[in-house]
C-alpha positions in Angstrom: -15.8 -67.6 -132.2 -14.6 -70.4 -129.9 -14.8 -69.9 -126.2 -11.5 -70.0 -124.3 -11.2 -73.2 -122.3 -9.7 -73.0 -118.8 -6.5 -75.1 -119.1 -3.0 -75.5 -118.1 -0.7 -74.7 -120.9 2.8 -76.2 -121.1 5.5 -74.6 -123.3 8.5 -76.5 -124.5 12.0 -75.5 -125.7 11.5 -76.8 -129.2 15.2 -77.7 -129.6 14.8 -80.4 -132.2 16.8 -83.1 -130.2 14.1 -85.8 -130.0 13.8 -86.1 -133.7 17.6 -86.2 -134.5 19.2 -89.6 -135.2 22.6 -90.9 -134.1 25.1 -92.7 -136.4 23.1 -95.9 -136.1 19.9 -94.1 -137.1 18.5 -94.1 -133.6 16.6 -91.2 -132.0 17.4 -90.4 -128.3 14.7 -92.7 -126.8 15.7 -95.6 -129.1 19.4 -95.1 -128.2 18.5 -95.2 -124.5 16.5 -98.4 -124.9 19.2 -100.0 -127.1 21.8 -99.4 -124.3 19.7 -101.8 -122.2 19.4 -104.4 -124.9 21.2 -107.1 -122.8 18.4 -107.1 -120.2 16.2 -110.2 -120.1 13.1 -108.2 -119.1 12.8 -104.7 -120.4 9.9 -102.2 -119.9 9.9 -99.2 -122.3 7.6 -96.4 -121.1 7.5 -93.7 -123.7 4.9 -91.4 -125.3 3.1 -92.0 -128.6 5.2 -91.1 -131.6 8.5 -91.5 -129.8 9.5 -94.5 -131.9 8.9 -97.5 -129.7 8.3 -99.9 -132.7 11.7 -99.1 -134.2 13.4 -99.3 -130.8 12.1 -102.8 -130.5 13.5 -103.6 -134.0 17.0 -102.6 -133.0 16.8 -104.6 -129.7 15.2 -107.7 -131.3 17.9 -107.8 -134.1 20.6 -107.7 -131.5 19.0 -110.4 -129.4 18.7 -112.6 -132.5 22.2 -112.0 -133.9 24.3 -111.5 -130.8 22.4 -112.9 -127.8 21.6 -116.4 -129.0 17.8 -116.1 -129.1 16.1 -118.2 -131.8 13.1 -116.1 -132.7 11.2 -112.8 -131.9 7.4 -112.7 -131.6 5.9 -109.3 -131.6 2.4 -109.2 -130.0 0.1 -106.2 -130.6 -3.4 -105.5 -129.2 -5.2 -105.2 -132.5 -4.5 -106.0 -136.2 -4.2 -102.4 -137.3 -1.1 -101.9 -135.1 0.7 -104.7 -136.8 1.5 -102.3 -139.6 4.0 -100.6 -137.2 6.2 -103.6 -137.6 6.4 -103.9 -141.4 9.8 -104.2 -143.0 12.3 -101.4 -142.3 15.6 -100.8 -144.2 17.4 -99.8 -141.0 20.8 -100.2 -142.7 20.1 -97.2 -145.0 20.3 -95.0 -141.8 23.4 -96.6 -140.4 22.3 -99.7 -138.5 24.1 -103.1 -139.2 21.0 -105.0 -140.3 17.5 -104.6 -141.8 14.2 -105.5 -140.1 12.4 -108.1 -142.2 9.1 -109.9 -141.5 8.1 -112.5 -144.1 4.6 -111.7 -145.3 3.3 -115.1 -144.2 4.5 -114.4 -140.6 2.6 -111.0 -140.2 -0.5 -112.7 -138.9 -2.2 -109.3 -138.5 -2.6 -109.3 -142.3 -3.9 -112.9 -142.5 -7.5 -113.7 -143.0 -9.6 -115.5 -140.3 -10.1 -115.2 -136.6 -7.5 -115.2 -133.8 -8.1 -118.8 -132.9 -7.8 -121.5 -135.5 -5.6 -121.1 -138.6 -3.5 -118.3 -137.0 -2.7 -120.5 -134.0 -1.6 -123.3 -136.3 0.6 -120.7 -138.2 2.3 -119.8 -134.9 3.0 -123.5 -134.4 4.5 -123.8 -137.9 6.6 -120.7 -137.2 8.0 -122.1 -134.0 9.2 -125.1 -136.0 10.6 -123.1 -138.8 14.0 -121.4 -139.2 12.5 -118.0 -139.7 13.2 -115.2 -137.2 10.2 -112.8 -136.7 6.5 -113.2 -136.3 3.8 -110.5 -135.7 0.4 -111.4 -134.2 -2.3 -110.1 -131.9 -2.5 -110.4 -128.1 -5.4 -112.8 -128.7 -3.6 -115.1 -131.2 -0.6 -115.3 -128.8 -2.9 -116.2 -125.8 -4.5 -119.1 -127.8 -1.0 -120.2 -129.0 0.4 -120.4 -125.5 -2.7 -122.5 -124.5 -2.2 -124.7 -127.5 1.6 -125.3 -127.3 2.5 -124.6 -123.7 5.0 -122.2 -122.1 8.0 -124.4 -122.9 7.5 -123.8 -126.7 8.6 -120.2 -126.2 12.0 -121.0 -124.6 15.0 -119.0 -126.0 12.7 -116.6 -127.8 12.0 -112.9 -127.4 8.3 -112.0 -126.7 7.7 -108.3 -127.4 4.4 -107.0 -126.1 3.2 -103.7 -127.6 0.7 -101.5 -125.7 1.5 -103.3 -122.5 -1.1 -101.5 -120.5 -3.7 -103.9 -122.0 -2.2 -106.7 -119.8 -3.2 -107.1 -116.2 -2.3 -109.2 -113.2 -6.0 -110.0 -112.7 -6.4 -113.8 -112.9 -9.1 -113.3 -115.5 -6.6 -111.7 -117.8 -5.0 -114.6 -119.7 -2.2 -112.6 -121.2 -1.1 -111.4 -117.7 -1.3 -115.0 -116.5 0.8 -116.3 -119.4 3.4 -113.5 -118.8 3.7 -114.5 -115.1 4.3 -118.1 -116.2 6.9 -117.1 -118.8 8.8 -115.1 -116.1 8.6 -117.9 -113.6 10.1 -120.3 -116.1 12.8 -117.8 -116.8 13.8 -119.0 -120.3 12.2 -116.3 -122.4 13.3 -112.6 -123.0 10.5 -110.1 -122.7 10.3 -106.5 -124.0 7.1 -104.7 -122.9 6.2 -101.3 -124.4 3.6 -98.8 -123.4 2.7 -95.2 -124.2 0.7 -94.9 -121.0 2.1 -94.0 -117.7 -0.7 -95.6 -115.8 -0.2 -99.3 -116.4 -3.5 -101.1 -116.5 -5.3 -98.2 -114.6 -6.9 -99.8 -111.5 -5.4 -103.2 -112.2 -1.7 -103.8 -111.7 -0.1 -105.1 -115.0 2.2 -107.5 -113.2 2.6 -108.9 -109.7 5.1 -106.7 -107.8 7.6 -109.6 -107.6 7.5 -110.0 -111.4 7.6 -106.2 -112.0 10.8 -105.9 -109.9 12.6 -108.1 -112.5 12.1 -105.6 -115.3 14.6 -102.9 -116.1 12.8 -99.7 -117.1 13.6 -97.3 -119.8 11.5 -94.1 -119.3 11.3 -91.4 -121.9 9.0 -88.6 -120.7 6.5 -86.4 -122.5 8.7 -83.5 -121.4 11.8 -84.9 -123.2 9.7 -85.8 -126.3 8.0 -82.4 -126.7 11.1 -80.4 -125.6 13.0 -82.0 -128.4 10.5 -81.4 -131.2 11.2 -79.0 -134.1 7.8 -77.4 -134.6 5.3 -78.1 -131.7 6.1 -76.0 -128.7 2.9 -75.6 -126.7 0.3 -78.1 -125.4 -2.9 -77.1 -123.6 -5.0 -79.4 -121.5 -8.5 -78.3 -120.4 -12.0 -79.2 -119.7 -15.2 -77.4 -120.7 -18.6 -77.7 -119.1 -21.9 -77.2 -121.0 -25.6 -77.5 -120.3 -28.2 -78.9 -122.7 -27.2 -81.1 -125.6 -23.5 -81.0 -126.5 -24.2 -80.8 -130.3 -25.8 -77.4 -129.7 -22.7 -76.0 -128.0 -20.0 -77.9 -129.9 -18.8 -74.8 -131.8 -18.0 -73.2 -128.5 -14.9 -75.4 -128.4 -14.6 -76.9 -132.0 -12.6 -74.5 -134.2 -13.1 -75.5 -137.8 -9.7 -73.9 -138.6 -7.9 -76.4 -136.5 -7.2 -80.0 -137.6 -9.4 -81.9 -135.1 -10.2 -85.4 -134.0 -13.6 -85.3 -132.3 -14.5 -88.3 -130.2 -18.3 -88.3 -129.6 -19.6 -89.8 -126.4 -20.1 -93.5 -125.7 -23.8 -94.3 -126.2 -24.2 -95.3 -122.5 -22.8 -92.0 -121.2 -24.8 -89.1 -119.9 -23.6 -86.9 -122.7 -24.9 -89.1 -125.4 -28.3 -88.3 -127.1 -28.5 -92.1 -127.8 -28.5 -91.5 -131.5 -24.9 -91.3 -132.6 -25.7 -91.0 -136.4 -27.9 -88.0 -135.8 -25.2 -86.5 -133.6 -22.7 -86.7 -136.5 -25.3 -85.2 -138.9 -26.0 -82.4 -136.5 -22.3 -81.6 -136.1 -21.8 -81.5 -139.9 -24.9 -79.2 -140.3 -23.5 -76.9 -137.6 -20.2 -76.6 -139.4 -21.7 -75.5 -142.7 -23.6 -76.5 -145.8 -23.2 -80.1 -146.9 -21.8 -80.5 -150.5 -21.9 -84.3 -150.8 -19.3 -87.1 -150.5 -15.9 -87.3 -152.1 -16.1 -90.4 -154.3 -12.5 -91.4 -153.8 -12.1 -91.0 -150.0 -15.7 -91.1 -148.7 -15.1 -87.9 -146.8 -18.1 -85.6 -146.2 -17.6 -82.2 -147.9 -19.0 -79.2 -146.1 -18.9 -75.5 -147.3 -18.1 -73.0 -144.5 -19.7 -69.6 -144.5 -16.4 -68.1 -145.8 -16.6 -70.5 -148.9 -13.9 -72.9 -147.7 -14.6 -76.6 -148.1 -14.1 -78.8 -145.0 -13.2 -82.4 -145.6 -14.7 -84.5 -142.7 -14.0 -88.2 -142.1 -16.9 -89.9 -140.4 -15.7 -93.1 -138.6 -19.0 -93.4 -136.7 -21.1 -94.7 -139.6 -22.5 -98.2 -139.0 -22.2 -99.0 -142.8 -19.0 -101.1 -142.7 -18.2 -100.6 -146.4 -18.5 -96.8 -146.1 -16.5 -96.7 -142.9 -13.8 -99.0 -144.3 -13.4 -96.7 -147.3 -13.0 -93.7 -145.0 -10.6 -95.6 -142.8 -8.5 -96.7 -145.8 -8.3 -93.1 -147.1 -7.0 -91.9 -143.7 -4.3 -94.5 -143.7 -3.2 -93.9 -147.4 0.6 -93.6 -147.1 0.7 -91.2 -150.1 -1.3 -88.7 -148.1 0.6 -88.9 -144.8 2.4 -85.6 -145.5 -0.5 -83.8 -147.1 -2.0 -81.4 -144.5 -5.0 -80.7 -146.7 -6.1 -84.3 -147.1 -8.6 -84.1 -144.2 -9.7 -81.4 -141.7 -11.9 -83.1 -139.1 -12.2 -86.7 -138.0 -15.3 -87.7 -136.1 -14.9 -91.0 -134.3 -16.4 -93.0 -131.4 -14.2 -96.1 -130.7 -11.6 -95.6 -133.4 -8.7 -93.1 -134.0 -7.1 -93.7 -130.6 -4.3 -96.1 -129.9 -1.8 -96.4 -132.8 -3.7 -94.0 -135.0 -1.2 -91.7 -136.7 -2.3 -88.3 -138.1 0.6 -85.9 -137.6 -1.5 -82.8 -138.4 -4.0 -83.2 -135.6 -3.9 -80.0 -133.5 -7.0 -80.6 -131.3 -8.1 -83.8 -129.6 -11.7 -82.9 -128.5 -13.4 -85.6 -126.5 -17.1 -85.4 -125.4 -17.9 -87.2 -122.2 -15.6 -88.5 -119.5 -13.5 -91.5 -120.5 -13.3 -94.1 -117.7 -9.7 -95.0 -118.3 -6.7 -92.7 -117.8 -4.8 -94.9 -120.3 -7.4 -94.0 -122.9 -7.1 -90.3 -122.2 -3.3 -90.5 -122.5 -3.7 -92.3 -125.9 -6.2 -89.7 -127.2 -3.9 -86.8 -126.2 -1.1 -88.7 -128.0 -3.0 -88.2 -131.3 -2.4 -84.5 -131.0 1.2 -84.5 -129.9 2.9 -85.5 -133.2 5.4 -83.0 -134.5 4.5 -81.5 -138.0 5.7 -78.5 -140.1 3.8 -75.4 -139.2 2.1 -76.9 -136.1 3.2 -74.9 -133.1 0.3 -75.6 -130.7 -1.8 -78.6 -129.8 -4.6 -79.0 -127.3 -6.8 -81.6 -125.6 -10.3 -80.6 -124.5 -12.7 -82.7 -122.5 -16.3 -81.5 -123.0 -18.4 -82.6 -120.0 -22.1 -82.1 -119.1 -22.6 -79.8 -116.1 -24.3 -81.4 -113.1 -28.0 -80.5 -113.0 -29.7 -80.7 -109.6 -33.0 -81.7 -111.3 -31.4 -84.8 -112.8 -31.7 -88.1 -111.0 -28.1 -88.7 -112.1 -26.6 -85.7 -110.2 -24.3 -88.1 -108.2 -23.0 -89.6 -111.5 -22.5 -86.1 -112.9 -20.5 -85.1 -109.8 -18.4 -88.2 -110.1 -17.7 -87.5 -113.8 -16.6 -84.0 -112.9 -14.2 -85.3 -110.2 -12.8 -87.9 -112.6 -12.2 -85.2 -115.3 -10.3 -83.1 -112.7 -8.2 -86.1 -111.7 -7.4 -86.9 -115.3 -6.3 -83.3 -115.8 -4.1 -83.3 -112.7 -2.5 -86.5 -113.9 -1.8 -85.2 -117.4 -0.2 -82.1 -115.9 2.1 -84.5 -114.0 2.9 -86.6 -117.1 3.8 -83.4 -119.0 6.1 -82.0 -116.3 9.7 -83.0 -116.4 11.2 -85.7 -114.2 11.8 -84.6 -110.6 14.9 -85.8 -108.7 14.5 -84.8 -105.1 17.4 -84.7 -102.7 17.5 -84.1 -98.9 19.3 -80.8 -98.2 22.6 -81.5 -96.3 25.5 -79.1 -95.6 27.8 -81.6 -97.4 25.8 -81.5 -100.6 27.6 -80.4 -103.8 26.5 -79.6 -107.4 25.9 -82.6 -109.6 27.7 -82.5 -113.0 25.4 -81.8 -115.9 22.9 -79.6 -113.9 22.5 -75.9 -114.4 21.7 -74.1 -111.1 20.9 -70.7 -112.5 22.6 -67.4 -112.5 24.3 -67.6 -109.1 25.3 -71.3 -109.6 25.1 -73.8 -106.7 24.7 -72.1 -103.3 25.7 -74.4 -100.4 23.6 -72.4 -97.9 20.2 -72.8 -99.6 17.9 -75.3 -101.3 19.0 -75.4 -104.9 17.1 -76.2 -108.1 19.3 -77.7 -110.9 18.2 -78.4 -114.5 19.6 -81.0 -116.9 18.0 -80.1 -120.2 19.5 -83.2 -121.9 17.6 -85.6 -119.7 14.7 -83.4 -118.9 15.4 -83.8 -115.1 14.9 -81.2 -112.4 16.9 -81.8 -109.3 15.4 -80.1 -106.2 16.8 -80.0 -102.7 14.3 -80.1 -99.9 15.0 -79.7 -96.2 13.9 -82.6 -94.0 13.2 -84.9 -96.9 13.1 -88.6 -96.1 15.3 -90.6 -98.6 14.5 -94.1 -99.7 16.6 -96.9 -98.1 15.7 -100.0 -100.1 16.4 -100.5 -103.8 12.6 -101.0 -104.4 11.7 -97.7 -102.7 14.4 -95.9 -104.7 13.0 -97.4 -107.9 9.5 -96.2 -107.0 10.8 -92.7 -106.3 12.7 -92.7 -109.5 10.3 -94.4 -111.9 6.8 -94.7 -110.4 5.8 -91.4 -108.7 3.1 -90.9 -111.3 1.6 -94.3 -110.4 1.4 -93.1 -106.7 -0.1 -89.8 -107.7 -2.6 -91.5 -110.0 -3.9 -93.6 -107.1 -4.1 -90.4 -104.9 -5.9 -88.1 -107.2 -8.4 -90.9 -108.1 -9.2 -91.4 -104.5 -12.7 -90.0 -104.1 -12.6 -88.9 -100.5 -9.3 -87.0 -101.1 -10.4 -85.1 -104.2 -13.8 -84.3 -102.7 -12.4 -82.9 -99.5 -9.5 -81.2 -101.3 -11.9 -79.3 -103.6 -14.9 -78.6 -101.3 -14.0 -78.9 -97.6 -13.5 -75.3 -96.3 -12.3 -76.6 -93.0 -9.7 -78.9 -94.5 -6.3 -79.2 -92.9 -4.1 -80.1 -95.9 -2.0 -82.6 -93.9 -5.1 -84.8 -93.5 -4.7 -85.4 -97.3 -1.0 -85.1 -97.8 0.1 -87.1 -94.8 -2.8 -89.3 -93.7 -4.7 -90.1 -96.8 -1.7 -90.4 -99.1 0.2 -92.3 -96.4 -2.7 -94.8 -96.2 -2.8 -95.2 -100.0 1.0 -95.9 -100.1 0.7 -98.5 -97.3 -1.9 -100.3 -99.3 -0.1 -100.0 -102.6 3.4 -101.0 -101.3 2.8 -103.2 -98.2 6.2 -104.8 -98.7 8.0 -101.6 -97.9 8.9 -100.8 -94.3 7.4 -97.7 -92.6 10.4 -95.5 -93.3 10.4 -96.3 -97.0 6.7 -95.8 -97.2 7.1 -92.3 -95.7 10.0 -91.6 -98.2 7.8 -92.5 -101.1 4.9 -90.4 -99.7 7.1 -87.3 -99.4 8.6 -87.7 -102.9 5.1 -88.1 -104.4 3.5 -85.1 -102.6 6.5 -83.0 -103.5 6.1 -83.9 -107.2 2.4 -83.2 -107.2 2.4 -80.0 -105.2 5.4 -78.5 -107.0 3.6 -79.0 -110.3 0.4 -77.5 -108.9 2.3 -74.4 -107.5 4.1 -74.0 -110.8 0.7 -74.1 -112.6 -0.6 -71.3 -110.2 2.4 -69.1 -111.1 2.0 -69.7 -114.8 -1.8 -69.0 -114.8 -1.4 -65.9 -112.6 1.2 -64.7 -115.1 -1.4 -65.1 -117.9 -3.9 -63.0 -115.8 -1.3 -60.3 -115.4 -0.9 -60.1 -119.1 2.5 -61.8 -119.0 3.2 -64.3 -121.8 2.8 -67.9 -120.8 6.1 -69.4 -119.4 6.7 -73.1 -119.4 5.2 -74.9 -116.5 8.7 -75.8 -115.6 9.9 -72.2 -115.1 7.0 -72.1 -112.6 8.6 -74.9 -110.6 11.9 -73.0 -110.4 10.1 -69.8 -109.5 8.1 -71.4 -106.7 11.2 -73.2 -105.3 13.1 -69.8 -105.4 10.2 -67.7 -104.0 10.0 -69.7 -100.7 13.1 -69.0 -98.7 13.6 -72.6 -97.6 11.9 -75.4 -99.4 11.1 -77.9 -96.7 8.8 -81.0 -96.5 6.5 -79.5 -93.8 5.8 -76.5 -96.1 5.0 -78.9 -99.0 2.7 -81.0 -96.8 0.8 -77.8 -95.8 -0.3 -77.2 -99.4 -3.7 -78.5 -100.5 -2.9 -80.5 -103.7 -6.3 -79.7 -105.1 -6.4 -76.0 -104.5 -5.3 -75.0 -108.1 -7.8 -77.5 -109.6 -10.6 -75.8 -107.7 -9.5 -72.4 -109.0 -9.7 -73.7 -112.6 -13.0 -75.5 -111.9 -14.5 -72.2 -110.6 -13.6 -70.6 -113.9 -14.9 -73.5 -116.0 -18.3 -74.1 -114.3 -21.3 -71.8 -113.7 -21.6 -70.6 -110.1 -24.9 -72.4 -109.7 -23.5 -75.8 -110.8 -20.4 -75.3 -108.6 -22.7 -74.7 -105.6 -24.7 -77.9 -106.5 -21.6 -80.0 -106.7 -20.3 -78.6 -103.4 -23.6 -79.2 -101.7 -23.8 -82.8 -103.0 -20.3 -83.5 -101.6 -20.7 -81.7 -98.3 -24.0 -83.6 -97.6 -22.0 -86.9 -97.4 -19.3 -85.6 -95.0 -18.9 -87.9 -92.0 -17.2 -87.5 -88.6 -13.8 -89.1 -87.8 -13.7 -92.9 -88.3 -11.8 -95.2 -85.9 -9.3 -95.9 -88.7 -8.7 -92.1 -89.3 -8.4 -91.5 -85.5 -5.7 -94.3 -85.3 -3.7 -92.7 -88.2 -3.9 -89.3 -86.5 -2.8 -90.9 -83.2 0.2 -92.5 -84.9 1.2 -89.0 -86.3 0.6 -87.5 -82.8 3.2 -90.1 -81.4 5.6 -89.0 -84.1 5.0 -85.3 -83.2 5.8 -86.1 -79.5 9.0 -87.8 -80.5 10.1 -84.8 -82.5 8.9 -82.0 -80.2 9.0 -83.6 -76.7 5.3 -82.8 -76.1 1.9 -84.1 -77.1 -0.1 -82.1 -79.7 -2.4 -79.5 -78.0 -6.2 -79.2 -78.7 -5.7 -75.4 -78.2 -2.7 -75.1 -80.6 -2.6 -72.2 -83.1 -1.5 -74.7 -85.9 -4.6 -76.4 -87.3 -2.7 -79.6 -88.1 -1.5 -79.9 -84.5 -5.1 -79.4 -83.3 -6.3 -82.1 -85.7 -3.7 -84.6 -84.4 -4.8 -83.8 -80.9 -8.4 -84.4 -81.8 -7.5 -87.7 -83.5 -5.5 -88.9 -80.5 -8.4 -88.0 -78.2 -10.9 -89.8 -80.5 -8.5 -92.8 -80.7 -8.5 -93.2 -76.8 -12.3 -92.9 -76.8 -12.7 -95.6 -79.6 -10.2 -97.8 -77.7 -12.2 -97.5 -74.5 -15.3 -98.4 -76.4 -13.6 -101.5 -77.8 -13.8 -100.3 -81.4 -10.4 -101.8 -82.3 -9.9 -105.5 -82.7 
């Protein structure tokens, strides 16, 4: 019997729209991208399996036929992903041309290394009259070094899995991209299935990024429009001892599963990956041998059923290649019974397509949010009979006896941050509006039973675009086009920076004396100033308010949903929780939102997931490091105190009933003391 894993569960409408094609054979995301085909720089942000490869084919063909470009070069991070750009008879589905790549120009299939013969092939292609070439990021980098930026004038460069690029000077692809944009004679289409571009590193310099037109298709739209899959669960599970001893607590042999075992350098690893795989296989049942055709391990379950297990961890390359080839066999793509469990370490992530996967089970914390999004994407394909999918992160509990208790605590915090971010990615798109008496209903939005009510804060839903429009009293609205773009496109980027900020998550989870505004106003405000220094103070505050509203509304919706489960009610979509929360409070205003601890619900789930003893140890380890107010924090509080005086006509009082007013008063007092001591330059 598998143990239930504390998680957030998101239910979708299952209306079939995201898989339906228009007269040109385009699904909704592809149609949206195609509408922007005239843009010189286009960034497509869209989940795995939403059809980015085909969207590019439509756009590239139009640029070649109708926009005067000479050639299209498709650049992918690894050779296996090149298969996504093989020939497609698009005209059979209503488009006006077919996608064709001459075999000699799909360099992902060519023998040899990325540098050398393949670079020469790029040179030959540039001189030829042929239209399309596919190569790896590495081959493209070497080709730019060899032929110079000018050689790519009047061509389309399409970069798949764009999050691999970074603005770091050490990242050659990022540097080349900056040079291409500066020259201004190349068209660029960038595609990513991750909402956290480059994780800690920006993908592009802000000035370059501002030149891109974005097409965003959310997970919410994608899953809402599926035909079969209607529920996605995200959770983490803590264990003590060796993970292989407890794996069956979370691994259900009746679910189609991709199991990613831990990296050999992680705490969760036993340092013997082959033995770990053997142990997992032994735990599942009695080994019956190896299928000679596929190389899959055959294991008899106690009920007599035979499990087919693909081992992609084996160091024997010939064995692993046979298993890998069997998994990619196009004849088996629609065969649910082909394989039951895939065990992998570094493989079966990005670009790996197994529509039947119901459970992505990952052991050990993954350092990159992008990697987590990619792994979850393996389970979010739509397939007949598959109504539920889940992602579980299995993490070792911190052990006070361990020397590595700090590392364990850090892993725990990172797993929570990843979970919070995924909840944000899975929620619909929020469109926040300041509440004004002159506001009126927006066409296309459904405001519920009573319709739009002028005297209250309304919540409108546009099911077509997956957008929730929410009116908030006192909300600051962005003034500049860049601030408006961030509020519209990049709130998840802001939230990612916030929930990965260690002081914020530590205090949010374990500081009993926390005044929430210290996180929602001060800490988040500081992060936004650092992230967007080019915005003025008013726009920085508008971005802060929009970001905290998106995070806290999702968290409060999660609380309503999980409380409903406790009361025996059936799980309602996370999104119904947003509407319920907005309706339950009489007036939704920004001060109310700022007064919510964004990590409160994460703590409630953590308390269910971890043993009481371990939770105390984590709290103790974090509390031990707590420091008094720094000069920088005092200055930020003093700035807020000045704002308070402007609004209220009096200074914050140390004796006030409101804890946030008291905290501002303490900060202003400390600021004066630090100033007198000469602590500010």
